[in-house]
C-alpha positions as CSV (number, residue, x, y, z in Angstrom):
1,M,-0.4,-17.7,11.4
2,A,2.8,-18.8,9.6
3,T,1.6,-22.1,8.2
4,K,-1.2,-20.5,6.5
5,T,0.8,-17.8,5.3
6,K,2.5,-20.3,3.1
7,T,-0.3,-22.2,2.2
8,A,-1.4,-18.8,0.5
9,S,1.4,-18.0,-1.3
10,T,2.7,-21.4,-2.8
11,T,-0.3,-22.2,-4.7
12,S,0.2,-22.0,-8.4
13,A,-3.9,-21.7,-9.0
14,G,-4.7,-18.6,-11.3
15,V,-6.8,-15.4,-9.9
16,T,-10.5,-16.0,-9.8
17,T,-11.6,-12.9,-8.4
18,L,-10.4,-9.5,-8.9
19,L,-11.3,-7.1,-6.0
20,I,-10.9,-3.5,-6.7
21,L,-10.5,-1.2,-3.7
22,G,-11.4,2.3,-4.3
23,A,-13.7,1.3,-7.1
24,S,-15.5,4.8,-7.4
25,G,-12.4,6.4,-7.7
26,D,-10.2,8.1,-11.0
27,L,-7.7,5.6,-11.4
28,T,-10.4,2.7,-11.6
29,G,-12.7,4.4,-14.6
30,R,-10.4,5.8,-16.8
31,L,-7.3,3.0,-16.7
32,L,-7.9,-0.1,-14.7
33,L,-11.5,-1.2,-15.8
34,P,-10.7,0.0,-19.7
35,G,-7.4,-2.4,-19.4
36,L,-9.9,-4.8,-17.9
37,G,-12.4,-4.9,-20.5
38,R,-9.2,-5.6,-23.6
39,L,-8.1,-8.0,-21.9
40,L,-11.1,-10.1,-21.4
41,A,-12.1,-9.0,-24.8
42,S,-8.7,-10.8,-25.8
43,G,-10.1,-14.1,-24.0
44,R,-7.0,-14.1,-22.1
45,A,-8.9,-13.7,-18.2
46,N,-11.6,-16.0,-19.2
47,G,-13.8,-17.1,-15.6
48,L,-12.3,-14.4,-14.0
49,K,-14.7,-12.4,-11.4
50,L,-14.8,-8.5,-10.7
51,E,-15.7,-7.4,-7.4
52,G,-15.7,-3.7,-6.2
53,A,-15.8,-1.9,-3.2
54,G,-15.2,1.7,-1.5
55,A,-16.1,3.8,0.8
56,D,-18.7,5.9,-1.7
57,D,-22.2,5.1,-1.0
58,W,-22.4,3.5,-4.9
59,S,-25.4,0.9,-5.9
60,D,-25.1,-2.3,-8.0
61,D,-26.8,-0.8,-10.9
62,K,-24.3,2.3,-10.3
63,W,-21.3,0.2,-10.5
64,R,-22.2,-2.1,-13.2
65,K,-23.0,0.8,-15.6
66,R,-19.5,2.2,-14.7
67,V,-17.9,-1.1,-15.5
68,A,-19.7,-1.7,-18.4
69,K,-18.8,1.9,-20.2
70,S,-15.0,1.8,-19.1
71,F,-15.5,-1.6,-20.7
72,A,-16.2,0.0,-24.0
73,D,-13.7,2.5,-24.0
74,G,-11.4,0.1,-23.6
75,T,-12.6,-2.2,-26.3
76,D,-13.2,-1.4,-30.1
77,S,-15.7,-3.5,-31.8
78,P,-15.4,-6.7,-30.1
79,G,-17.1,-9.7,-31.5
80,V,-20.2,-11.7,-30.4
81,R,-18.3,-13.9,-28.2
82,A,-16.2,-11.4,-26.5
83,Q,-19.2,-8.4,-26.3
84,K,-20.9,-11.2,-24.4
85,T,-18.0,-11.9,-22.3
86,L,-17.9,-8.4,-21.3
87,D,-21.3,-7.9,-21.0
88,K,-21.5,-11.3,-18.4
89,V,-18.5,-10.3,-15.6
90,S,-20.0,-6.7,-15.8
91,S,-24.0,-7.8,-15.2
92,D,-22.3,-10.2,-12.4
93,S,-20.2,-7.7,-10.3
94,H,-21.4,-6.4,-7.3
95,Y,-20.4,-3.2,-5.3
96,H,-19.6,-3.5,-1.7
97,R,-19.5,-0.5,0.7
98,I,-16.9,-0.8,3.0
99,D,-14.0,0.8,5.3
100,V,-11.2,-1.0,4.1
101,T,-9.1,1.0,7.6
102,K,-11.6,-0.7,9.7
103,K,-11.0,-4.4,11.5
104,G,-12.5,-6.9,9.8
105,E,-14.6,-5.3,7.1
106,L,-12.2,-6.4,4.2
107,A,-11.6,-9.5,5.8
108,E,-15.2,-10.5,5.7
109,L,-15.9,-9.5,2.5
110,L,-13.0,-12.1,1.5
111,Q,-14.0,-14.4,3.0
112,S,-17.3,-14.5,1.0
113,L,-15.8,-13.9,-2.4
114,D,-14.5,-17.0,-4.5
115,G,-10.6,-17.7,-4.4
116,P,-7.7,-17.4,-5.3
117,V,-8.8,-13.2,-5.2
118,A,-6.2,-10.7,-6.0
119,I,-6.9,-7.1,-4.3
120,Y,-6.3,-4.1,-6.3
121,F,-5.3,-1.4,-3.8
122,A,-6.1,1.9,-6.3
123,L,-6.1,4.1,-3.2
124,P,-3.5,6.4,-1.5
125,P,-0.7,5.1,-0.1
126,A,-1.4,5.9,3.7
127,I,-4.4,4.3,3.1
128,S,-3.5,1.0,1.5
129,Q,-1.0,0.9,4.2
130,K,-3.5,1.0,7.1
131,A,-6.1,-1.4,5.1
132,C,-3.4,-4.2,5.1
133,E,-2.5,-3.0,8.7
134,V,-5.9,-4.2,9.8
135,L,-5.8,-7.9,7.6
136,T,-3.6,-11.1,9.1
137,A,-2.9,-13.8,6.8
138,D,-4.9,-16.1,8.4
139,E,-7.7,-13.7,6.9
140,L,-6.7,-14.1,3.3
141,P,-8.3,-17.0,1.1
142,A,-5.4,-19.6,0.0
143,G,-3.4,-18.2,-3.0
144,T,-4.6,-14.1,-2.2
145,R,-2.7,-11.5,-4.4
146,L,-1.9,-8.3,-3.0
147,V,-1.7,-5.4,-5.9
148,L,-0.2,-1.9,-5.3
149,E,-0.4,1.3,-7.1
150,K,2.4,3.7,-7.0
151,P,3.5,5.8,-5.5
152,F,4.9,3.0,-3.3
153,G,5.1,4.5,0.1
154,S,6.5,8.2,0.1
155,N,9.8,7.8,1.2
156,E,12.4,5.0,1.8
157,K,11.1,4.2,5.9
158,S,7.8,4.0,4.5
159,A,8.2,2.0,1.9
160,R,9.9,-0.5,3.9
161,K,7.2,-0.5,6.4
162,L,5.0,-1.4,3.5
163,N,7.0,-4.3,2.4
164,D,7.3,-5.8,6.2
165,T,3.7,-5.6,6.5
166,L,2.8,-7.0,2.9
167,G,5.2,-9.9,3.7
168,S,3.5,-10.6,6.9
169,L,0.4,-11.7,4.7
170,V,1.9,-13.5,1.7
171,D,4.8,-14.1,0.2
172,E,6.7,-11.8,-2.2
173,D,5.9,-13.4,-5.4
174,H,2.2,-12.7,-4.5
175,I,3.1,-9.1,-4.3
176,H,2.9,-7.0,-7.5
177,R,3.8,-3.3,-6.9
178,V,2.3,-1.8,-10.4
179,D,4.5,0.2,-12.7
180,H,1.9,0.4,-15.4
181,F,4.9,2.2,-17.5
182,L,6.9,-0.3,-17.8
183,G,4.4,-2.3,-20.4
184,K,5.5,-6.0,-21.4
185,G,5.8,-4.8,-24.4
186,T,8.2,-1.9,-24.4
187,V,10.3,-3.4,-22.0
188,L,11.1,-6.7,-24.3
189,N,11.5,-3.7,-27.4
190,I,14.7,-2.3,-25.4
191,L,16.1,-5.8,-23.9
192,G,15.3,-7.2,-27.6
193,L,16.8,-3.8,-29.2
194,R,19.8,-4.7,-27.0
195,F,21.0,-8.0,-26.2
196,S,19.7,-9.1,-29.5
197,N,21.6,-7.0,-32.3
198,R,25.7,-7.0,-32.0
199,L,25.6,-3.3,-33.9
200,F,24.8,-2.3,-30.3
201,E,25.8,-4.2,-27.0
202,P,29.3,-4.3,-27.7
203,V,29.1,-0.4,-27.7
204,W,26.5,0.0,-24.8
205,N,29.3,1.2,-22.0
206,S,31.1,4.7,-21.0
207,S,33.6,3.8,-23.3
208,H,31.2,4.5,-26.3
209,I,28.2,6.6,-24.9
210,A,28.6,10.5,-23.6
211,K,25.3,10.5,-22.2
212,V,21.7,8.8,-21.8
213,E,18.7,11.1,-21.4
214,I,15.1,9.8,-20.2
215,F,12.1,12.7,-20.9
216,Y,8.3,12.2,-20.4
217,D,7.1,15.6,-20.7
218,E,3.8,16.0,-21.6
219,D,1.1,18.9,-22.4
220,L,-1.4,17.7,-20.1
221,T,-2.1,19.9,-16.9
222,L,-3.0,19.0,-13.3
223,E,-6.5,17.7,-15.1
224,G,-8.1,17.4,-11.9
225,R,-6.0,15.7,-9.7
226,A,-4.2,18.4,-7.6
227,G,-5.4,16.1,-4.5
228,Y,-2.7,13.9,-5.3
229,Y,-0.3,16.1,-7.8
230,D,0.1,18.9,-5.2
231,K,1.7,16.6,-2.6
232,A,3.5,14.6,-5.0
233,G,5.4,17.0,-7.6
234,A,6.9,15.7,-10.8
235,L,9.9,14.4,-9.0
236,R,7.8,11.8,-6.7
237,D,5.4,11.4,-9.3
238,M,7.2,10.1,-12.4
239,I,11.2,10.3,-11.7
240,Q,11.1,8.2,-8.8
241,S,9.2,5.4,-10.1
242,H,8.9,5.3,-13.8
243,L,11.7,7.0,-15.1
244,L,14.3,5.7,-12.8
245,E,12.7,2.1,-13.9
246,V,13.2,2.5,-17.4
247,M,16.7,3.9,-17.0
248,A,17.8,0.5,-15.4
249,I,16.6,-1.5,-18.5
250,L,18.6,0.5,-20.5
251,A,21.9,0.3,-18.1
252,M,21.0,-3.2,-17.2
253,D,23.8,-6.1,-17.7
254,A,22.3,-8.9,-19.8
255,P,20.2,-11.5,-17.8
256,A,20.4,-14.9,-18.4
257,T,17.1,-15.4,-19.3
258,L,13.5,-13.5,-19.3
259,D,12.6,-14.9,-15.8
260,E,11.4,-12.6,-13.6
261,R,14.0,-13.1,-10.9
262,D,17.1,-12.7,-13.5
263,L,15.6,-9.6,-14.5
264,R,14.7,-7.9,-11.8
265,D,18.0,-9.0,-10.3
266,R,19.3,-7.0,-13.2
267,I,16.9,-4.3,-12.5
268,S,18.1,-4.2,-8.9
269,S,21.7,-4.1,-9.7
270,V,21.8,-0.8,-11.7
271,L,19.6,1.2,-9.0
272,R,21.7,-0.5,-5.9
273,A,24.6,1.5,-8.2
274,A,22.7,4.9,-8.6
275,T,23.3,7.9,-7.2
276,V,22.5,11.9,-7.5
277,E,25.7,14.0,-6.6
278,P,25.3,15.9,-3.7
279,D,25.8,19.2,-5.3
280,Y,21.9,19.4,-5.7
281,A,22.0,22.7,-7.0
282,T,24.3,21.8,-10.2
283,S,22.9,18.0,-10.4
284,T,18.9,19.2,-10.0
285,R,16.4,21.5,-11.4
286,R,12.7,22.0,-11.1
287,A,10.5,24.6,-12.3
288,R,6.5,25.4,-11.8
289,Y,4.3,26.9,-14.4
290,T,2.4,29.8,-14.8
291,A,-0.3,31.2,-17.1
292,G,0.2,30.3,-20.4
293,K,-1.6,28.7,-23.7
294,I,-1.4,25.2,-25.1
295,G,-2.8,25.2,-28.6
296,R,-6.0,27.0,-28.5
297,R,-6.7,26.6,-24.3
298,R,-5.6,28.7,-21.8
299,V,-4.1,27.5,-18.9
300,P,-4.4,29.4,-15.5
301,D,-1.1,29.4,-13.3
302,Y,-0.4,26.3,-11.2
303,V,-0.8,28.0,-7.9
304,D,-4.5,29.0,-8.8
305,E,-5.3,25.5,-10.3
306,P,-8.4,24.3,-7.6
307,G,-6.6,22.5,-5.0
308,V,-3.5,23.7,-4.9
309,D,-1.9,24.6,-2.1
310,P,1.0,27.8,-3.4
311,D,2.9,27.4,-0.5
312,R,4.0,23.6,-1.0
313,D,6.3,24.9,-3.7
314,T,5.4,21.6,-5.7
315,E,7.2,21.3,-9.1
316,T,5.6,20.3,-12.0
317,L,9.2,20.0,-14.1
318,A,11.7,17.9,-12.4
319,E,15.3,17.0,-14.0
320,I,17.9,15.3,-12.1
321,E,21.6,13.8,-13.6
322,V,22.0,10.1,-12.1
323,S,25.2,8.6,-11.5
324,I,25.8,5.0,-12.1
325,N,28.7,3.9,-10.3
326,N,29.5,0.3,-11.5
327,W,32.2,-0.6,-14.1
328,R,30.1,-0.1,-17.4
329,W,28.6,3.4,-16.9
330,A,30.9,4.9,-14.8
331,G,31.6,8.5,-15.8
332,V,28.1,8.5,-18.0
333,P,25.4,11.1,-16.7
334,F,21.8,9.9,-17.0
335,I,19.3,12.6,-17.1
336,L,15.8,12.0,-15.8
337,R,13.6,15.0,-16.6
338,S,9.5,14.9,-16.5
339,G,7.1,17.5,-16.3
340,K,3.7,19.1,-17.0
341,S,2.2,21.8,-19.0
342,V,4.9,21.8,-22.0
343,R,4.2,22.7,-25.6
344,Q,5.0,19.1,-27.1
345,T,4.6,16.0,-25.8
346,K,8.2,14.5,-25.4
347,K,8.2,10.8,-24.1
348,E,11.6,9.0,-25.7
349,A,15.1,7.5,-24.3
350,I,17.9,9.4,-26.2
351,I,21.5,7.6,-26.2
352,T,24.3,9.9,-27.5
353,F,27.2,8.5,-28.8
354,R,30.9,10.2,-27.7
355,P,32.6,11.3,-31.3
356,V,35.0,10.1,-33.4
357,P,38.0,9.6,-32.0
358,H,39.6,11.5,-35.2
359,L,37.6,12.9,-38.7
360,P,39.8,13.0,-41.6
361,T,40.7,16.1,-42.9
362,G,38.4,17.0,-46.1
363,F,34.8,16.1,-44.7
364,T,32.6,19.3,-44.4
365,G,29.2,19.8,-43.0
366,Q,27.4,18.4,-40.3
367,D,29.4,16.1,-37.7
368,E,27.0,15.9,-35.2
369,P,27.3,12.3,-32.3
370,T,25.3,9.6,-33.3
371,R,21.9,9.6,-31.6
372,L,19.7,6.9,-30.6
373,R,16.2,7.6,-29.8
374,I,13.8,5.0,-28.4
375,G,10.1,6.4,-28.2
376,F,7.8,5.4,-25.5
377,G,3.7,5.2,-26.7
378,P,3.8,4.4,-29.7
379,D,7.1,2.8,-29.4
380,S,9.6,3.7,-32.0
381,L,13.1,3.8,-32.8
382,Q,15.3,6.1,-34.7
383,L,18.7,6.0,-35.6
384,E,20.3,9.6,-36.3
385,I,23.9,9.4,-38.4
386,D,25.8,11.5,-41.0
387,V,26.4,10.1,-44.2
388,N,27.6,11.8,-47.5
389,G,25.6,14.3,-48.8
390,P,24.2,14.6,-52.2
391,G,26.3,16.6,-54.5
392,D,29.1,17.4,-52.4
393,V,30.5,14.1,-51.4
394,F,32.8,15.2,-49.0
395,S,30.0,17.5,-47.3
396,L,28.6,15.6,-44.1
397,D,24.6,15.2,-44.2
398,R,22.5,14.0,-41.1
399,V,19.9,11.1,-41.9
400,A,17.7,9.4,-39.9
401,M,16.4,5.5,-39.9
402,Q,13.1,4.8,-37.9
403,T,10.9,2.4,-37.4
404,R,7.8,1.7,-35.7
405,L,8.1,-1.0,-33.0
406,N,5.6,-3.8,-32.5
407,D,3.0,-2.9,-29.4
408,T,1.2,-5.7,-27.9
409,D,-2.6,-5.7,-28.0
410,L,-3.5,-5.1,-24.4
411,L,-3.5,-1.8,-22.6
412,P,-0.9,-0.6,-20.4
413,Y,-3.2,-1.7,-17.5
414,G,-4.2,-4.8,-19.3
415,E,-0.5,-6.3,-19.2
416,V,-0.4,-5.6,-15.7
417,L,-3.8,-7.2,-14.8
418,E,-2.6,-9.9,-16.9
419,G,0.4,-10.7,-14.8
420,V,-1.5,-10.5,-11.5
421,I,-4.3,-13.0,-13.0
422,T,-1.6,-15.6,-13.9
423,G,0.8,-14.8,-11.5
424,D,3.5,-13.8,-13.8
425,P,5.6,-11.1,-11.6
426,L,7.7,-10.0,-14.3
427,L,5.9,-6.2,-15.2
428,S,6.0,-5.5,-11.1
429,V,8.5,-3.5,-9.1
430,R,10.1,-5.4,-6.6
431,G,10.2,-5.0,-3.0
432,D,13.8,-3.5,-2.4
433,T,13.7,-2.3,-6.0
434,A,10.8,0.1,-4.6
435,E,12.8,0.9,-1.6
436,V,15.9,2.0,-3.3
437,C,14.4,4.0,-5.6
438,W,13.4,6.2,-2.8
439,R,16.8,6.3,-1.2
440,I,18.2,7.5,-5.0
441,V,15.8,11.0,-4.2
442,E,15.4,11.5,-0.8
443,P,18.4,13.6,-0.5
444,V,17.0,15.9,-3.5
445,L,13.9,16.2,-1.8
446,R,15.0,17.4,1.4
447,A,17.6,19.6,-0.3
448,W,14.6,21.1,-2.6
449,S,12.6,21.2,1.0
450,R,15.5,23.7,2.5
451,N,15.3,25.8,-0.9
452,T,18.9,24.6,-1.7
453,V,17.6,24.7,-5.2
454,P,15.7,27.5,-6.7
455,L,11.7,26.8,-7.8
456,Q,11.8,28.4,-11.4
457,E,9.0,29.2,-13.7
458,Y,7.8,28.6,-17.0
459,P,4.8,30.0,-18.8
460,A,2.2,27.0,-19.4
461,G,3.1,25.7,-23.5
462,S,6.5,26.7,-23.0
463,T,9.3,23.6,-23.3
464,G,10.0,24.6,-19.9
465,P,12.7,28.0,-18.4
466,A,14.7,29.5,-20.8
467,D,18.0,28.8,-19.4
468,W,17.3,24.8,-19.4
469,Q,17.7,25.5,-23.1
470,T,21.3,25.1,-22.6
471,S,22.1,21.8,-21.3
472,R,25.3,21.9,-18.5
473,I,26.7,18.3,-19.8
474,D,26.5,19.4,-23.5
475,N,28.6,22.0,-22.3
476,D,31.1,19.5,-20.8
477,L,31.3,17.0,-23.5
478,G,32.4,19.8,-25.6
């Protein structure tokens, strides 16, 4: 068995077949297939075969119609050659009705496919765990890659168990833990900004930076996802995975290269140093939306949404203050916040610099700290500084220098799939990182389950609870 695993894992061949488990689910139709369609249209996945599998009783024709529609959603007027590629992949694809948790069914399907195969588990974590447990390394075609959606496990213990199970099947470099939030363009934009500009890197530390805030607020509500979201909540859904990873990239030391080993070592180092102060009533906040209005749309109270269990006390807005206990960042608060049903979408990192130690007497007007804003989706950059105002040269005025950062030509899931198909794990979350992210937030979740931190409320379409508008951090910083 060990020999089989080694052979399967060390092949350098690209993926021939992409098998999507959970093919009839929302994730596949809304995100995976459109991303794959644009990747195929770009000509960077030539020869790829697509297969779908799931528990629903679908025909090949129904599956192919879904594939074709999703491909069209992800591509904008593809050329003749690209359209032929999309048509061929969809018309040659098949749907397989199987129970992935039943011993032998998934293994039998894998043996019928052209390898190497990438198995995309577009499934709940518990089902993915069971599906992997009934597989053995002997049953996997050589070069098999395993692709897991977040959340990776439901706590540190389950994440470690899933890592152990996956490790018994293939080597770590053949495991892709997906974080589509970290598109290659976004990651490289942050790294390029930090490490290619002497203006920033010398002051990228606690001596010059007062705080770092990472926001992902959106005006979306449950959108029919209560089955997942009501069990997860904002902390598990966004902060535990996506925002902690963004924080690590913003806070990491410079890697020697952009090789996946160097980059992911730096990310892991930051997260190992990260903690949330145990006075959780001070270092964390949580809230849930009530009935309100977003634009012209009326939003019901969260507890009245279909599929919601009011007794779960699921938060739809969460905020934690993370400390990174190392030389570079000691004493700098990292504020991570994510919420649903807020008035305005806000997806950005804000780096607030410390004030100058002394402002010469005579200057008047605005004297705010320098701020750097990095926007996500579309990626953007804005530097806010004080300059001499018009008319009275002694009066300071706030100006913002801004630019749009370059995007890639792929959708986020297309970038993920390109890495899977080519065998590049750069955008995948490494096993130790997946576990340590749970280690950071689990104490918070336990405190919240004991109601140590009150569950506040805010009307849908507002900016959150009224007392969240004044940050304790701002007060502390004077």
